[in-house]
TORPA-4810 file (N, C-alpha, C, O; in nm, 3 decimals):
<nodes>
NODE_1_2.643_0.128_-3.465_2.523_0.201_-3.499_2.398_0.118_-3.468_2.297_0.171_-3.420_X
NODE_2_2.405_-0.011_-3.495_2.291_-0.098_-3.469_2.260_-0.104_-3.319_2.143_-0.102_-3.281_X
NODE_3_2.362_-0.112_-3.235_2.340_-0.120_-3.090_2.279_0.011_-3.038_2.195_0.009_-2.948_X
NODE_4_2.321_0.123_-3.094_2.264_0.251_-3.052_2.114_0.256_-3.087_2.033_0.300_-3.005_X
NODE_5_2.078_0.212_-3.207_1.939_0.212_-3.250_1.855_0.120_-3.161_1.742_0.154_-3.126_X
NODE_6_1.909_0.006_-3.125_1.839_-0.087_-3.037_1.818_-0.024_-2.899_1.709_-0.032_-2.842_X
NODE_7_1.923_0.037_-2.848_1.915_0.102_-2.717_1.814_0.217_-2.721_1.737_0.236_-2.627_X
NODE_8_1.815_0.293_-2.829_1.722_0.405_-2.845_1.578_0.356_-2.845_1.493_0.414_-2.777_X
NODE_9_1.548_0.251_-2.920_1.412_0.196_-2.925_1.368_0.144_-2.788_1.254_0.163_-2.748_X
NODE_10_1.461_0.078_-2.717_1.428_0.028_-2.584_1.396_0.143_-2.488_1.299_0.139_-2.413_X
NODE_11_1.479_0.246_-2.493_1.458_0.362_-2.407_1.326_0.431_-2.442_1.251_0.470_-2.353_X
NODE_12_1.300_0.445_-2.569_1.176_0.507_-2.614_1.054_0.426_-2.570_0.956_0.483_-2.524_X
NODE_13_1.059_0.295_-2.585_0.945_0.212_-2.546_0.923_0.216_-2.394_0.809_0.214_-2.349_X
NODE_14_1.031_0.221_-2.315_1.017_0.233_-2.169_0.955_0.368_-2.134_0.869_0.376_-2.046_X
NODE_15_0.997_0.472_-2.202_0.941_0.605_-2.177_0.793_0.611_-2.210_0.715_0.669_-2.134_X
NODE_16_0.754_0.552_-2.320_0.613_0.548_-2.359_0.532_0.469_-2.257_0.423_0.510_-2.218_X
NODE_17_0.586_0.355_-2.213_0.518_0.272_-2.114_0.500_0.348_-1.983_0.392_0.346_-1.924_X
NODE_18_0.605_0.416_-1.937_0.597_0.493_-1.813_0.499_0.609_-1.826_0.425_0.640_-1.733_X
NODE_19_0.499_0.673_-1.942_0.409_0.785_-1.966_0.263_0.739_-1.963_0.178_0.807_-1.906_X
NODE_20_0.235_0.626_-2.023_0.098_0.573_-2.023_0.054_0.535_-1.882_-0.061_0.559_-1.844_X
NODE_21_0.144_0.476_-1.805_0.111_0.441_-1.667_0.083_0.567_-1.585_-0.010_0.571_-1.505_X
NODE_22_0.165_0.669_-1.607_0.145_0.796_-1.536_0.012_0.859_-1.576_-0.061_0.908_-1.490_X
NODE_23_-0.019_0.860_-1.705_-0.145_0.916_-1.753_-0.264_0.841_-1.694_-0.365_0.901_-1.659_X
NODE_24_-0.252_0.708_-1.685_-0.360_0.627_-1.630_-0.382_0.661_-1.482_-0.497_0.674_-1.439_X
NODE_25_-0.275_0.676_-1.405_-0.285_0.713_-1.264_-0.343_0.853_-1.249_-0.427_0.877_-1.162_X
NODE_26_-0.299_0.946_-1.332_-0.350_1.083_-1.327_-0.500_1.086_-1.358_-0.575_1.157_-1.290_X
NODE_27_-0.543_1.012_-1.456_-0.685_1.005_-1.491_-0.766_0.947_-1.375_-0.876_0.994_-1.346_X
NODE_28_-0.712_0.845_-1.310_-0.780_0.785_-1.194_-0.795_0.889_-1.083_-0.902_0.899_-1.022_X
NODE_29_-0.690_0.965_-1.055_-0.696_1.068_-0.952_-0.798_1.176_-0.988_-0.872_1.223_-0.901_X
NODE_30_-0.802_1.215_-1.115_-0.899_1.316_-1.158_-1.042_1.265_-1.144_-1.130_1.339_-1.102_X
NODE_31_-1.064_1.139_-1.179_-1.198_1.081_-1.166_-1.239_1.071_-1.019_-1.354_1.098_-0.985_X
NODE_32_-1.144_1.032_-0.933_-1.173_1.025_-0.789_-1.209_1.163_-0.735_-1.303_1.177_-0.657_X
NODE_33_-1.135_1.265_-0.777_-1.163_1.401_-0.732_-1.299_1.449_-0.783_-1.372_1.517_-0.711_X
NODE_34_-1.333_1.413_-0.906_-1.463_1.452_-0.962_-1.577_1.385_-0.885_-1.679_1.448_-0.858_X
NODE_35_-1.560_1.257_-0.851_-1.663_1.187_-0.773_-1.678_1.250_-0.635_-1.790_1.268_-0.587_X
NODE_36_-1.566_1.283_-0.572_-1.572_1.345_-0.439_-1.639_1.481_-0.447_-1.717_1.518_-0.360_X
NODE_37_-1.609_1.555_-0.552_-1.669_1.687_-0.570_-1.820_1.676_-0.591_-1.896_1.756_-0.538_X
NODE_38_-1.862_1.578_-0.669_-2.004_1.556_-0.692_-2.075_1.518_-0.563_-2.186_1.563_-0.537_X
NODE_39_-2.009_1.436_-0.482_-2.068_1.395_-0.355_-2.081_1.515_-0.261_-2.177_1.524_-0.185_X
NODE_40_-1.985_1.606_-0.266_-1.988_1.722_-0.178_-2.089_1.827_-0.222_-2.134_1.907_-0.140_X
NODE_41_-2.125_1.828_-0.349_-2.212_1.934_-0.400_-2.351_1.931_-0.336_-2.415_2.035_-0.325_X
NODE_42_-2.397_1.815_-0.295_-2.528_1.806_-0.233_-2.525_1.807_-0.082_-2.629_1.792_-0.018_X
NODE_43_-2.408_1.824_-0.024_-2.394_1.818_0.122_-2.441_1.947_0.188_-2.443_2.053_0.126_X
NODE_44_-2.478_1.935_0.312_-2.522_2.049_0.392_-2.400_2.124_0.444_-2.317_2.064_0.513_X
NODE_45_-2.385_2.254_0.413_-2.266_2.328_0.454_-2.255_2.348_0.605_-2.151_2.393_0.654_X
NODE_46_-2.360_2.315_0.678_-2.352_2.329_0.824_-2.290_2.206_0.889_-2.268_2.206_1.011_X
NODE_47_-2.263_2.102_0.813_-2.203_1.980_0.869_-2.051_1.993_0.874_-1.988_2.031_0.776_X
NODE_48_-1.994_1.963_0.989_-1.849_1.970_1.005_-1.778_1.870_0.915_-1.666_1.894_0.872_X
NODE_49_-1.843_1.756_0.887_-1.781_1.653_0.803_-1.752_1.706_0.662_-1.653_1.668_0.600_X
NODE_50_-1.838_1.794_0.613_-1.816_1.854_0.481_-1.685_1.932_0.480_-1.604_1.917_0.388_X
NODE_51_-1.664_2.015_0.580_-1.544_2.099_0.583_-1.420_2.015_0.613_-1.311_2.049_0.569_X
NODE_52_-1.438_1.907_0.687_-1.327_1.813_0.710_-1.281_1.755_0.577_-1.162_1.746_0.549_X
NODE_53_-1.378_1.714_0.495_-1.346_1.656_0.364_-1.282_1.760_0.272_-1.187_1.727_0.200_X
NODE_54_-1.330_1.881_0.273_-1.271_1.988_0.191_-1.126_2.010_0.231_-1.039_2.024_0.145_X
NODE_55_-1.100_2.013_0.361_-0.962_2.032_0.409_-0.873_1.915_0.368_-0.756_1.935_0.336_X
NODE_56_-0.928_1.794_0.369_-0.850_1.678_0.324_-0.818_1.689_0.176_-0.706_1.660_0.134_X
NODE_57_-0.917_1.729_0.096_-0.894_1.743_-0.047_-0.790_1.851_-0.078_-0.716_1.841_-0.175_X
NODE_58_-0.786_1.954_0.005_-0.690_2.063_-0.014_-0.556_2.035_0.052_-0.463_2.115_0.041_X
NODE_59_-0.545_1.924_0.121_-0.424_1.882_0.195_-0.381_1.987_0.297_-0.262_2.008_0.317_X
NODE_60_-0.479_2.051_0.361_-0.448_2.147_0.466_-0.434_2.079_0.602_-0.378_2.137_0.694_X
NODE_61_-0.484_1.958_0.614_-0.484_1.889_0.743_-0.342_1.863_0.790_-0.312_1.882_0.908_X
NODE_62_-0.254_1.820_0.701_-0.117_1.787_0.738_-0.020_1.901_0.714_0.101_1.882_0.726_X
NODE_63_-0.068_2.019_0.681_0.021_2.129_0.644_0.101_2.179_0.762_0.212_2.228_0.743_X
NODE_64_0.050_2.169_0.884_0.125_2.215_1.001_0.252_2.132_1.017_0.357_2.187_1.049_X
NODE_65_0.244_2.003_0.997_0.362_1.917_1.007_0.461_1.950_0.896_0.582_1.945_0.917_X
NODE_66_0.410_1.982_0.777_0.499_2.019_0.667_0.573_2.148_0.696_0.692_2.160_0.665_X
NODE_67_0.504_2.245_0.756_0.568_2.373_0.785_0.675_2.357_0.892_0.779_2.422_0.885_X
NODE_68_0.649_2.272_0.992_0.747_2.249_1.098_0.871_2.183_1.042_0.983_2.217_1.080_X
NODE_69_0.852_2.087_0.951_0.966_2.014_0.895_1.036_2.094_0.786_1.140_2.050_0.736_X
NODE_70_0.983_2.208_0.749_1.046_2.290_0.647_0.996_2.261_0.507_1.033_2.332_0.414_X
NODE_71_0.913_2.158_0.490_0.859_2.126_0.359_0.741_2.214_0.328_0.679_2.270_0.419_X
NODE_72_0.709_2.229_0.202_0.596_2.311_0.163_0.502_2.226_0.079_0.546_2.171_-0.022_X
NODE_73_0.373_2.214_0.117_0.282_2.130_0.041_0.247_2.188_-0.095_0.203_2.114_-0.184_X
NODE_74_0.266_2.318_-0.114_0.236_2.379_-0.242_0.351_2.471_-0.282_0.425_2.520_-0.197_X
NODE_75_0.364_2.492_-0.410_0.468_2.582_-0.460_0.417_2.725_-0.450_0.308_2.756_-0.498_X
NODE_76_0.495_2.809_-0.390_0.456_2.949_-0.376_0.542_3.034_-0.469_0.664_3.020_-0.473_X
NODE_77_0.476_3.120_-0.543_0.547_3.204_-0.639_0.595_3.334_-0.579_0.688_3.395_-0.633_X
NODE_78_0.537_3.378_-0.470_0.577_3.504_-0.411_0.503_3.531_-0.283_0.422_3.449_-0.239_X
NODE_79_0.530_3.645_-0.221_0.468_3.674_-0.091_0.316_3.688_-0.098_0.246_3.646_-0.005_X
NODE_80_0.263_3.746_-0.206_0.117_3.762_-0.216_0.048_3.626_-0.226_-0.054_3.604_-0.161_X
NODE_81_0.102_3.536_-0.306_0.042_3.404_-0.320_0.048_3.328_-0.188_-0.047_3.258_-0.153_X
NODE_82_0.157_3.342_-0.116_0.169_3.277_0.015_0.069_3.332_0.114_0.011_3.258_0.193_X
NODE_83_0.049_3.462_0.110_-0.046_3.527_0.199_-0.189_3.482_0.165_-0.268_3.453_0.254_X
NODE_84_-0.220_3.475_0.035_-0.352_3.430_-0.007_-0.376_3.285_0.033_-0.485_3.250_0.078_X
NODE_85_-0.275_3.202_0.017_-0.288_3.062_0.056_-0.311_3.050_0.206_-0.393_2.969_0.250_X
NODE_86_-0.240_3.128_0.283_-0.257_3.125_0.429_-0.397_3.170_0.468_-0.457_3.114_0.559_X
NODE_87_-0.449_3.271_0.400_-0.586_3.316_0.428_-0.687_3.206_0.397_-0.778_3.180_0.477_X
NODE_88_-0.671_3.142_0.282_-0.763_3.035_0.243_-0.754_2.920_0.342_-0.857_2.865_0.383_X
NODE_89_-0.635_2.883_0.379_-0.615_2.775_0.476_-0.684_2.810_0.608_-0.753_2.726_0.667_X
NODE_90_-0.664_2.933_0.655_-0.724_2.977_0.781_-0.877_2.971_0.773_-0.942_2.923_0.865_X
NODE_91_-0.933_3.021_0.664_-1.079_3.019_0.648_-1.136_2.877_0.646_-1.235_2.849_0.713_X
NODE_92_-1.072_2.789_0.571_-1.122_2.652_0.563_-1.110_2.579_0.696_-1.200_2.504_0.734_X
NODE_93_-1.001_2.601_0.767_-0.986_2.537_0.898_-1.088_2.593_0.998_-1.137_2.519_1.083_X
NODE_94_-1.120_2.723_0.989_-1.223_2.780_1.075_-1.360_2.722_1.043_-1.439_2.693_1.133_X
NODE_95_-1.390_2.704_0.914_-1.517_2.644_0.874_-1.526_2.499_0.922_-1.633_2.452_0.959_X
NODE_96_-1.413_2.430_0.920_-1.410_2.292_0.967_-1.441_2.286_1.117_-1.517_2.200_1.161_X
NODE_97_-1.384_2.377_1.193_-1.403_2.376_1.338_-1.538_2.433_1.379_-1.600_2.385_1.474_X
NODE_98_-1.586_2.534_1.307_-1.713_2.600_1.338_-1.794_2.617_1.211_-1.790_2.723_1.149_X
NODE_99_-1.868_2.513_1.169_-1.947_2.524_1.046_-2.051_2.635_1.059_-2.096_2.665_1.170_X
NODE_100_-2.090_2.696_0.947_-2.190_2.803_0.953_-2.324_2.749_1.002_-2.357_2.632_0.982_X
NODE_101_-2.400_2.834_1.065_-2.532_2.797_1.117_-2.636_2.832_1.012_-2.637_2.943_0.959_X
NODE_102_-2.721_2.736_0.982_-2.827_2.759_0.883_-2.939_2.840_0.947_-2.990_2.806_1.054_X
NODE_103_-2.976_2.947_0.880_-3.084_3.033_0.929_-3.202_3.021_0.835_-3.187_3.009_0.714_X
NODE_104_-3.317_3.026_0.892_-3.434_3.027_0.806_-3.534_2.930_0.838_-3.636_2.923_0.770_X
</nodes>
């Protein structure tokens, strides 16, 4: 019984340690995304670099390689969600290649 309790405490402490490390990494990623979003908010939408960055944040840049290899960068729940994702991907890639022209 004593060895089981010792093993249980060790397993529990490893789990807590791993969970804290994961939470710390997740928080770092969220902060990085927030900083990138703040930087993009003041950008000119006619710049191709803006749409390049948006596509990178959405991981659409490497999606063609994922589709060829059979992997999927996002989880799809059904045909409508897949269709919507494909539309969004197409629109963002078009904006990246041909940014809108500012009028006025």
